[in-house]
VMD Tcl script that builds the backbone (N, CA, C; Angstrom):
set m [mol new atoms 201]
animate dup $m
set s [atomselect $m all]
$s set {name element resname resid chain x y z} {
  {N N UNK 1 A 72.730 66.319 -34.128}
  {CA C UNK 1 A 73.870 66.300 -34.862}
  {C C UNK 1 A 74.532 67.569 -34.360}
  {N N UNK 2 A 75.885 67.517 -33.931}
  {CA C UNK 2 A 76.508 68.611 -33.369}
  {C C UNK 2 A 76.611 69.962 -34.421}
  {N N UNK 3 A 76.721 69.677 -35.476}
  {CA C UNK 3 A 76.931 70.919 -36.317}
  {C C UNK 3 A 75.483 71.621 -36.406}
  {N N UNK 4 A 74.427 70.981 -36.041}
  {CA C UNK 4 A 72.891 71.737 -36.371}
  {C C UNK 4 A 72.920 72.404 -34.820}
  {N N UNK 5 A 73.404 72.013 -33.737}
  {CA C UNK 5 A 73.459 72.521 -32.542}
  {C C UNK 5 A 74.042 73.575 -32.500}
  {N N UNK 6 A 75.187 73.795 -33.297}
  {CA C UNK 6 A 76.292 74.825 -33.500}
  {C C UNK 6 A 75.736 76.229 -34.178}
  {N N UNK 7 A 74.658 75.711 -35.342}
  {CA C UNK 7 A 74.175 76.873 -35.971}
  {C C UNK 7 A 73.158 77.543 -35.104}
  {N N UNK 8 A 72.310 76.638 -33.969}
  {CA C UNK 8 A 71.383 77.308 -33.176}
  {C C UNK 8 A 72.070 78.141 -32.189}
  {N N UNK 9 A 73.180 77.920 -31.696}
  {CA C UNK 9 A 74.161 78.406 -30.688}
  {C C UNK 9 A 74.406 79.792 -31.475}
  {N N UNK 10 A 74.958 79.718 -32.573}
  {CA C UNK 10 A 75.479 81.150 -33.289}
  {C C UNK 10 A 74.407 81.994 -33.664}
  {N N UNK 11 A 73.136 81.436 -33.915}
  {CA C UNK 11 A 71.989 82.120 -34.370}
  {C C UNK 11 A 71.785 83.262 -33.279}
  {N N UNK 12 A 71.986 82.950 -31.913}
  {CA C UNK 12 A 71.531 83.734 -30.896}
  {C C UNK 12 A 72.693 84.864 -30.562}
  {N N UNK 13 A 73.911 84.403 -31.265}
  {CA C UNK 13 A 75.006 85.572 -31.007}
  {C C UNK 13 A 74.747 86.671 -32.005}
  {N N UNK 14 A 74.269 86.242 -33.273}
  {CA C UNK 14 A 73.986 87.174 -34.276}
  {C C UNK 14 A 75.038 87.468 -35.239}
  {N N UNK 15 A 76.156 86.782 -35.058}
  {CA C UNK 15 A 77.257 87.059 -35.906}
  {C C UNK 15 A 77.266 86.256 -37.367}
  {N N UNK 16 A 77.117 87.190 -38.535}
  {CA C UNK 16 A 76.774 86.385 -39.699}
  {C C UNK 16 A 77.836 85.716 -40.187}
  {N N UNK 17 A 79.274 86.039 -39.823}
  {CA C UNK 17 A 80.420 85.304 -40.304}
  {C C UNK 17 A 80.541 83.862 -39.615}
  {N N UNK 18 A 80.283 84.027 -38.341}
  {CA C UNK 18 A 80.318 82.408 -37.771}
  {C C UNK 18 A 78.970 81.778 -38.107}
  {N N UNK 19 A 77.810 82.254 -38.457}
  {CA C UNK 19 A 76.652 81.762 -38.983}
  {C C UNK 19 A 76.989 80.916 -40.250}
  {N N UNK 20 A 77.716 81.645 -41.101}
  {CA C UNK 20 A 77.822 81.093 -42.527}
  {C C UNK 20 A 79.101 79.807 -42.169}
  {N N UNK 21 A 79.857 79.961 -41.242}
  {CA C UNK 21 A 80.733 78.913 -40.993}
  {C C UNK 21 A 80.077 77.669 -40.460}
  {N N UNK 22 A 79.043 77.798 -39.549}
  {CA C UNK 22 A 78.147 76.976 -38.947}
  {C C UNK 22 A 77.436 76.002 -39.832}
  {N N UNK 23 A 76.836 76.872 -40.789}
  {CA C UNK 23 A 76.032 76.363 -41.784}
  {C C UNK 23 A 76.987 75.710 -42.891}
  {N N UNK 24 A 78.082 76.061 -43.168}
  {CA C UNK 24 A 78.985 75.391 -43.985}
  {C C UNK 24 A 79.499 73.983 -43.174}
  {N N UNK 25 A 79.412 74.034 -41.771}
  {CA C UNK 25 A 79.617 72.651 -41.497}
  {C C UNK 25 A 78.740 71.790 -41.493}
  {N N UNK 26 A 77.420 72.237 -41.328}
  {CA C UNK 26 A 76.187 71.278 -41.622}
  {C C UNK 26 A 76.220 70.657 -42.979}
  {N N UNK 27 A 76.504 71.712 -43.939}
  {CA C UNK 27 A 76.417 71.296 -45.265}
  {C C UNK 27 A 77.332 70.106 -45.378}
  {N N UNK 28 A 78.738 69.964 -45.028}
  {CA C UNK 28 A 79.972 69.293 -45.124}
  {C C UNK 28 A 79.278 67.852 -44.442}
  {N N UNK 29 A 78.770 67.946 -43.568}
  {CA C UNK 29 A 78.388 67.014 -42.564}
  {C C UNK 29 A 77.248 66.029 -43.301}
  {N N UNK 30 A 76.343 66.788 -43.748}
  {CA C UNK 30 A 75.357 65.987 -44.724}
  {C C UNK 30 A 75.733 65.600 -45.758}
  {N N UNK 31 A 76.655 66.190 -46.547}
  {CA C UNK 31 A 77.251 65.418 -47.801}
  {C C UNK 31 A 77.905 64.365 -47.519}
  {N N UNK 32 A 78.766 64.276 -46.182}
  {CA C UNK 32 A 79.354 63.099 -46.019}
  {C C UNK 32 A 78.388 61.854 -45.535}
  {N N UNK 33 A 77.591 62.224 -45.006}
  {CA C UNK 33 A 76.429 61.162 -44.660}
  {C C UNK 33 A 75.723 60.775 -45.832}
  {N N UNK 34 A 75.792 61.344 -46.926}
  {CA C UNK 34 A 74.989 60.962 -48.281}
  {C C UNK 34 A 73.585 61.691 -48.303}
  {N N UNK 35 A 73.292 62.718 -47.379}
  {CA C UNK 35 A 72.066 63.260 -47.427}
  {C C UNK 35 A 71.834 64.319 -48.473}
  {N N UNK 36 A 72.999 64.930 -48.863}
  {CA C UNK 36 A 73.135 65.929 -49.866}
  {C C UNK 36 A 74.114 65.508 -50.909}
  {N N UNK 37 A 74.123 66.088 -51.988}
  {CA C UNK 37 A 75.267 65.846 -52.866}
  {C C UNK 37 A 74.731 65.207 -53.832}
  {N N UNK 38 A 75.563 64.504 -54.810}
  {CA C UNK 38 A 75.279 63.811 -55.900}
  {C C UNK 38 A 74.577 62.294 -55.378}
  {N N UNK 39 A 73.547 61.826 -56.049}
  {CA C UNK 39 A 73.090 60.512 -55.517}
  {C C UNK 39 A 73.985 59.495 -55.800}
  {N N UNK 40 A 74.021 58.286 -54.851}
  {CA C UNK 40 A 74.865 57.311 -55.123}
  {C C UNK 40 A 74.349 55.909 -55.269}
  {N N UNK 41 A 72.716 55.816 -55.445}
  {CA C UNK 41 A 72.013 54.922 -55.400}
  {C C UNK 41 A 71.549 54.555 -56.721}
  {N N UNK 42 A 71.603 55.690 -57.731}
  {CA C UNK 42 A 70.970 55.670 -58.995}
  {C C UNK 42 A 71.709 54.471 -59.812}
  {N N UNK 43 A 70.710 53.686 -60.426}
  {CA C UNK 43 A 71.029 52.321 -61.118}
  {C C UNK 43 A 70.881 52.405 -62.709}
  {N N UNK 44 A 70.156 53.668 -62.693}
  {CA C UNK 44 A 69.574 53.995 -64.283}
  {C C UNK 44 A 68.331 53.771 -64.454}
  {N N UNK 45 A 67.773 52.739 -63.796}
  {CA C UNK 45 A 66.436 52.413 -64.102}
  {C C UNK 45 A 65.399 53.518 -63.718}
  {N N UNK 46 A 64.151 53.595 -64.222}
  {CA C UNK 46 A 63.110 54.510 -63.793}
  {C C UNK 46 A 62.583 54.345 -62.454}
  {N N UNK 47 A 62.461 55.631 -61.810}
  {CA C UNK 47 A 62.040 55.632 -60.458}
  {C C UNK 47 A 60.428 55.609 -60.631}
  {N N UNK 48 A 59.663 54.797 -59.984}
  {CA C UNK 48 A 58.174 54.732 -60.073}
  {C C UNK 48 A 57.594 55.187 -58.655}
  {N N UNK 49 A 58.404 55.893 -57.751}
  {CA C UNK 49 A 57.792 56.220 -56.398}
  {C C UNK 49 A 56.735 57.213 -56.702}
  {N N UNK 50 A 56.679 57.966 -57.510}
  {CA C UNK 50 A 55.563 59.067 -57.456}
  {C C UNK 50 A 54.196 58.448 -58.569}
  {N N UNK 51 A 54.052 57.357 -58.852}
  {CA C UNK 51 A 53.038 56.702 -59.657}
  {C C UNK 51 A 52.234 55.738 -58.693}
  {N N UNK 52 A 50.767 55.582 -59.012}
  {CA C UNK 52 A 50.038 54.555 -58.597}
  {C C UNK 52 A 50.527 53.287 -58.928}
  {N N UNK 53 A 50.760 52.363 -58.028}
  {CA C UNK 53 A 51.088 50.944 -58.336}
  {C C UNK 53 A 50.467 50.432 -59.857}
  {N N UNK 54 A 49.187 50.734 -59.978}
  {CA C UNK 54 A 48.505 50.239 -61.052}
  {C C UNK 54 A 49.102 50.882 -62.336}
  {N N UNK 55 A 49.760 51.879 -62.379}
  {CA C UNK 55 A 50.347 52.189 -63.531}
  {C C UNK 55 A 51.843 52.170 -63.603}
  {N N UNK 56 A 52.296 51.187 -63.182}
  {CA C UNK 56 A 53.879 50.701 -63.000}
  {C C UNK 56 A 53.871 49.318 -63.644}
  {N N UNK 57 A 54.885 48.812 -63.882}
  {CA C UNK 57 A 55.224 47.467 -64.287}
  {C C UNK 57 A 55.019 46.611 -63.215}
  {N N UNK 58 A 54.795 46.904 -62.064}
  {CA C UNK 58 A 54.618 46.313 -60.810}
  {C C UNK 58 A 52.996 45.845 -60.348}
  {N N UNK 59 A 52.253 46.423 -61.471}
  {CA C UNK 59 A 50.807 46.281 -61.248}
  {C C UNK 59 A 50.481 44.736 -61.052}
  {N N UNK 60 A 50.734 44.097 -62.062}
  {CA C UNK 60 A 50.311 42.544 -61.901}
  {C C UNK 60 A 50.736 41.811 -60.712}
  {N N UNK 61 A 52.138 42.287 -60.209}
  {CA C UNK 61 A 52.794 41.564 -58.923}
  {C C UNK 61 A 51.682 42.111 -57.709}
  {N N UNK 62 A 51.470 43.333 -57.827}
  {CA C UNK 62 A 50.679 43.820 -56.762}
  {C C UNK 62 A 49.330 43.265 -56.584}
  {N N UNK 63 A 48.701 42.904 -57.705}
  {CA C UNK 63 A 47.440 42.471 -57.606}
  {C C UNK 63 A 47.432 41.019 -56.953}
  {N N UNK 64 A 48.538 40.500 -57.264}
  {CA C UNK 64 A 48.640 38.842 -56.957}
  {C C UNK 64 A 49.057 38.819 -55.426}
  {N N UNK 65 A 49.403 39.729 -55.048}
  {CA C UNK 65 A 49.906 39.622 -53.354}
  {C C UNK 65 A 48.597 40.102 -52.789}
  {N N UNK 66 A 47.831 40.862 -53.114}
  {CA C UNK 66 A 46.900 41.816 -52.358}
  {C C UNK 66 A 45.490 40.961 -52.334}
  {N N UNK 67 A 45.533 39.865 -52.999}
  {CA C UNK 67 A 44.182 38.951 -52.822}
  {C C UNK 67 A 44.428 37.729 -52.434}
}
mol reanalyze $m
mol bondsrecalc $m
mol representation Tube
mol addrep $m
């Protein structure tokens, strides 16, 4: 990403104002790509990513495909 390369180049110069601008450019780019900012994929359902499958509503399905 060009914005990230810009941060690296500005770090070498040591100019804090330019570094702030370069980092703002990275932030703007990441928000535009959907990497930062409000989530766009939230459907309101609970997220079970941090659970073992046996402790979720998918436990029965998982056992059926595992054997």
